[in-house]
N, C-alpha and C positions, 0 to 999 in steps of 0.2 A: 595822544602821540603814538605813532607806530614805531616799535623798537624791535630790531632783529638782534638776537644774541647768538653768537657762534661759540659753542663749547658748553657742554652740559655737565661740567664738573661742579665742585662745591660752590665756587664763586658765581658761576653762571646760573645755577639753580636758585641761589639766594637772591640775586638781582632780579631774576624772573618773578620770584615769589613776591618780593616787595613792590615791584612796579605793577604787577597784575592786580594786587590788592587795591592800588590807587586808580584802577580803571584803564590803564594803558593797554593798547593792543600789542601783545608780546608773541614773537615767533622765536623758537629755539631750534638751532640747526646743530646736528652732531652726526657722526658716522656710527655711533654705538646705538643700535636699535633698542637694546634692553634698557639703556639709560633713558632714552626718549620715552619709552613705554611707561617707565616709572614716573617721569615728569608729567606725562599726559594724564596719569591716574590721580595725581595729587594736586595739580595746578590747572587753572582755567587758561591755558595757553595753547597755541598752535605749535606742533612739532614737525620738523622736516628732516628726513634722513638724507645726508649728503655732505659734500665738500663746500663749506661756507665761503671759501675763497674763489669759487667758480662763478664767473659773471653769468654763465649760461643758467646755472641753478637759480641765481637771484632773479633773473629775468623771467624764467619759466614759472617760478612760483609766485610772481607778482610782488616780490620783496624789494624791487628796485625803486619803489616809491616810499620806502621807509624814511622816517625822519632822523633816525639814528641807528648806527650799527655798533655793537660792542663785541669785540673778539677777545675771548678769554680762554682759548684752548691751551694745551700744555706746550705748544710749539710757538716760539717767538716768531719764526719765519712765516708760519701760517697766519698769525695775527697781523703781521705787517702787510702781507700780500692781500689779506681780506680787506684791510682798510683802503689799500690802493684800488682794489677792485670796486669797493663800495663807491668811492668817489667817481670812478669811471662810468658806473651805471646810473649815477645821478643822486645817490644818497648824500645828503648835505653834511652830516657830521659823523665822525668815526672815532672810536676809542679802542686802543690796543694795549693788552698786557704784555710788557716786555721785561724779562727777568735777567737776561744775560748782561753782565756789567759792561761789556764792550759795546753791544748794541745800544744799551741805555745811554751811555755817554755820547755816542754818535747822534742819537735821536734828539738830544737836547738842542742840537743845532739844526738838524735836517728833518724834523718830524713833519713840517709843513710840506716839504717836497714829496713826502711819501703819502700825503693825504691823511695824516693822523692829527686829530684835533687835541687829543689828550693821551699821553703815555702814562700808564700806571705800572709801577714797579713795586710789588708788595714787599720785597726784601729790602729795597732801599728805603721805602716809607717806614718799615718797622725799625730799621737802624736809626733813622732820623728821630723817631719817637723815643727810642731807648737813649740816644745821645742827649735829647732834650731833658729827660728825667735825670740823667747823671750830671750834666753840666750846669743845670739850674740850682744844684745843691739842695733840692727840696727833700724834706725828710719822709714824705709819703707820696703815694701816687696822686698826681693832680692833673687837671685839665684847665686850660686857660680860655677865657672868652672875653669879648668886648675889648680887644687889643690889650689883654692882660689885666684890665681893671677888675675883672671878676674871675675867681678861681673856684674850682670844685675839688675838694679833697675827699679821698676814700680812706676811711679809718676803721680799724678793727677794735671793738670794745672788749677789753678783757675784764674778767671778774673783779680784779683788784682796782679797776678804775671807778672810784667812788663818785666821780663827777657825772658819769653817764650810766653805768651798769644798773639795770633793774629800776630805772626811774621813768616816770612819764615825761614826755617831751616838755609839757607845760611847766614841769618842776625843775627842768635843767637850766642852770644859769649860763646861758649862751652869751658869748661876747656880742656887743652891738654890731649890727651889719653882717649877720650871718644867719643861715637857716638850714635846718635839716630837711632835705628835700626827698630823701629816699632811705629806706632801711631794708637790708637783705637779712632775713631771718630764716635760718635752716634752708637756704637756697631759694627762698621765695621773696620776691621784691614787692614792696608796697610804698605808696606815697602816704606818709603818716599824718595824722592830725594831732592836736595838742594832748589828747587823752591816751594816745598810743604809748606803749612802753618800749624802751630800748633795753634789750636783754644782753646778758653776757654772751660773748662770741658773735654778736650781730656785727654786720658791716654797715656803717652809716655813711651817707653821702651829704656833704656839707657845702653849700654855696655861700660865698662871701667875698669881701675885698681882701687884698693881700694881708693887711694888718690883722683882720679878724681870723683869717686862716692860721696865721702865726700864733695867735693866742690859743686857738683850738689845739694846735699841735703841742703847745706848751702844757696843756692840761692832760695830754696823752703822754707827757714826758718824752716827747720825741724832739731831738735836737737836729739842727742842720749839720750835715757832715760833708765837708768838702772832699770830693772824690779825686784822688791823686794817682791811685793805681788800680787796675782792673784786670781780672782774669776772665777770658772768654772761653767757654767750652763749646767747640764747634767752629770749624773753619770754612763753613759754606759761604753762600753769598751774603747773608746777613752779617756773619762774622767778619768778612772782608770789608764790607762797607763801614761797619761800626768801628773796626780797628783803625781804618784809614781816617775816619772822622775824629775819633778820640785822640789819636796820636798827634793830630794837628793842633789840638788844644793844649798840648804839653803833658797829657796823662801818660803814665807808664803802662803799656798794654802788653799782656801775654795772651797768646792763643794756644789752646791745647787741641790738637787734631790728630786723628789716628792714621789717616791715609798719607803715606810718604810722598806720593806725587803731588798731592794737594799742599802738603807742607812746603815742598820746594817752590810751588807756584806762589804761595802766600809770601814766602821769604823774598822772592824776587820782586814782588809787587810792593811790599811794605818795608821800607828802610828802617823805620824807628820802632818796629814791633818785634818782640821776641816770640818766635814760633817754636813750639815744643811738640815733638811727635810723641804721642802717648794717649792713654785711655783716660778721658776726663772723669770717669767714674772710679778711678784708682785713688783711694783715700791717701795712701802713702805718697803718691805723686803730688796731690794737692797740699799735703802738709810740707813736703820738701820745697814747694814753690811759695810757701808762706801764706796759705789761705787764712790763717788766724790774724794776719796783719793786713789783709786785703780790704780796701774800701768798698769794692763792688765785685760781685760774681754774677756773670750773665751767661745763662745756658740757652744756646740757640741751635741745638742739633735738630735733626728732622723728626725727632721722636718726643711727643708731648710728655709721655710718662718719664722718660729719662731726664728731661728738662726740669720737671717738677721735683722729682726725687733728689736730683743733685743740687737744686737750689735750696731745698730744705736741709740737705746734709751740709752744704757750704755754710748755711746760717748757724747750724749747730757747731761747726768747726771754728767759728769766729768771724766769718765774713760780715762786715757791717751792713751791707745791703745786698739783696739778691733779686734778680729779675729773670723771668723765664718766658720763652716763646711758647705760647699755647694756642693751638688752632681749634680744638674741639670745645664748643660751648658747654658741653656736658661736664667739663672739668672745672667750670667756674666755681661751684660750691667747694670743690676740693682746694682750689687756690685760696679761698677765704679761710678755710679751716687750717691749712698748713702754715699760714702766716708768711707766704711769699709776698715780698714787698710790692712787686708789680708784675703783672702778666700782660704780654703783648700779643695780639693776634693780627698777623699780616692780612688775613682774609677779611676781617672786619674793617681794617683801615682801608683796604682796597674798595670794599663796598661803599664805605662812606665817601671816598673820593668820587666814585662814579655817580652816586646820588646827588652830590653837590654840583657836579658838572651838568647833569641833566636839568637841574633847576636854575642854572645860570647864576645870577646874582641874588636870587630870591632867598637862598639859604646860605647864611654867612658861615656857619660851621655846623657840623653834625658829628657827635661822638656816640658810637655804639658800644654799650657796656659789654664786658666779656660774656656775661651770662645771657645776653641777647633778650633779656626781659625788659630792658629800659634803654632809652636813648636821651641824649641831651642835645638840644638844637638852639641855634641863635638866629632870630629873624627880626626884621624891622617892621614896626607898626605903620602901615600905610595910611595916608589921608583918606577918610571916608570909610575905613574898615569897621567891621562890627565891634571890634575890641576897643577902638579909640573913643575917648570921652566918657567911658563908663567905669564905675568902680569895679575892682577885680571880682568882687562877689557876684556881680551881674554880667560878667564877661562871657558866660556860656561855655567855659572850658569843659571838655568832657571829663568824666571820672578818670582818675589816675593821671591827671595832668596838672602841673603846678608851675606858675611863673615864679622862679626862684630869685631872679634878679632883673633889675632894669638899669641899663646904661643910658644916662641922659646927660649929654654934654660931656664934661669930665668927671661926672659923679656916678658912683655905683650905688644903687638903691635896692635895699632888700624890702620888698613891698608887703603891705598888709592888705586886708580885705577891702578897706575903704580907699586905698590909693587908686588914682585914676590914670590910665594909660594915655599918653599924649602921642600925637603923630610924630614919627621919626625916632621914637624910643627903640633901642635895641633890647629885645627881650631874650633872656636865657631861660629856656623851658625844659623842665625835667618831665619825662612822660613814660608811662608804662606802655609796652607794645609798640606797634608801628603806626604812629599817628601824625607823621610829618605833614601829610597832605591836609589833615583836619586843622592843625595849628596854622598852616599857611593860609587856609581859606578864612579863618577867623581874623588873621592879621591883614587881610586884603591883598595877599600876594598873587591873587588870580587863581583860577582853576588849574589844577595840575594836569588834568586830562584835556588835551587839545582836540 
């Protein structure tokens, strides 16, 4: 597949990297020559300096025969115009990143008129994910697969946890219908075997049905906590979307924002939300606003370091649950060690949405873990594929890949080596590295390179 990417920022580079690995023909357009040089030196892609919204440039460079255009510049307007231009020159599909709340709302109705097949809004997607974590009353960070029949929980093992700490996996008494599919040890992720140890301060990833995940949480002495009041630090786009969403569910929401003009704008937009002008890092302010009685504290400023620091401080001051927006993957080990309950990356959510769109219905879901060392995907085993009709131990899965759960009918099965995959099974796969295309090929999803 020939894919043109406009915008050589973090998202554009990551998308180009992942798609180039799979053998797609990738062209990256940007006006910043230094950034293009950097990409050209590290990735096997073609780079073009110029304005990606120009029909003349697309024609002159032969990019008008691209199968897909993805516009992820910092400008919403350029992204929208680029998609309109793409359709005009004959490019059949187009994706635009739109972050302005007013544009995003309008495009829900009119995106087809502008020639946009998929609108991605990282801030809105991040707010939706945070809202999901808070409204489901889940005690730990979880991801759902197979229409909710399979869950993956992310759990930190403390020294005092005698059920898990310093034990081999084969010696751990796990509830029925669950499986430890991944262990992060000192920032390094691996898919464990039965003889591998779970050490204190490791983060484990457990797949299972809802009942087994509840039992696992009980062994970590983690109880469900209904969230009724929330303090948001940061009144940017994520803060606006999230406050709007949570207040509609009946939660009491406070936003702490430093900028007076932004506070006024938030107050005008949000009728049932208390907007406070102040410094969210001011401990006295947090105490006055009842941080010790707060069910959830969410830090969504534009600075990862501030978000992590204040989430940790809020936890120490008594907040029952803390969530931080974190964009840099290098901070993932820090998130694990600090004990932040959940960390959300708008960039990774955006990349996941784009990759799912490119694959159409072949990839049911894709979760990119914050440390970017692993991903969890859900695919359907197609008739005649290499994986169907064979025991798992003969399936040919590459090293570092494990089928953690099978959804068959209304059942969630945690498979063993002798279990046989049937056509139509929904497979939840935990994998190290970027191996989506390999797993798809095994499941008969067709070649990802057109």
